[in-house]
N, C-alpha and C positions, 0 to 999 in steps of 0.2 A: 153383157149377158153372162150369167153364171152357169157353171157346169161342174159336175162331180167327176173327177178323174180317179179311176180304180186300176188296180194291178190286173195283169193278164189272168183270165180265168174267173174273175169275180162275177162277171155277167152270167157265166154258165152256172156258177154256184148259186146265184140268186134264183136262176130259173129252176135249178134242182130243188131249192127250198120252197118252191111253189109261189113265187112272187109274180109270175106271169111269163109271157113269151119274150123272146129276144127283142123284138121291136118295142114292146111295152117298156121293158127295162131300159132300153137305149133312149127312148123319149123321156123317161123319168129322169135319167142321169143328165140329159141335156137341158132339163127344165122346160121342155116343150109341152108338158102336160102338168096339170095341177089338181089331180084327183087324190082321194084318200089312199089309194093303192100306190100312186106315185110318191106320195109323202113317206109311206112305209118303206118303199124301195130305197129312197134317198137316205132315210134314217139308217137302214140296215147296211147300205153301202159305206156310210161314214163309220159305222161300228166295225166294219171289216177293213178299215184303213184307207178309205177314200178321202180325197182332198178336194175342197171347194176351190175352184179357180175362176177368175174373171177372164172371159175370152172376148176379144174384139172381133167383130166381123169386118173384113176388109172389103171396102166397096170399090169395085172396078169401074172406071169411067171409060166410056167408049169414045 
């Protein structure tokens, strides 16, 4: 699963620039949504120094 990691404060900066609410930005950076707005958020986050990371989900067995 891919995710964009950004420095502290970038989410607030994206919100101030009018890209949406904190939950919208968070979902976009976690690649949980794939709308036009989400793509613009990811593109801007990369311009601001964000890095694409591959993240593994750890499955817990009972």
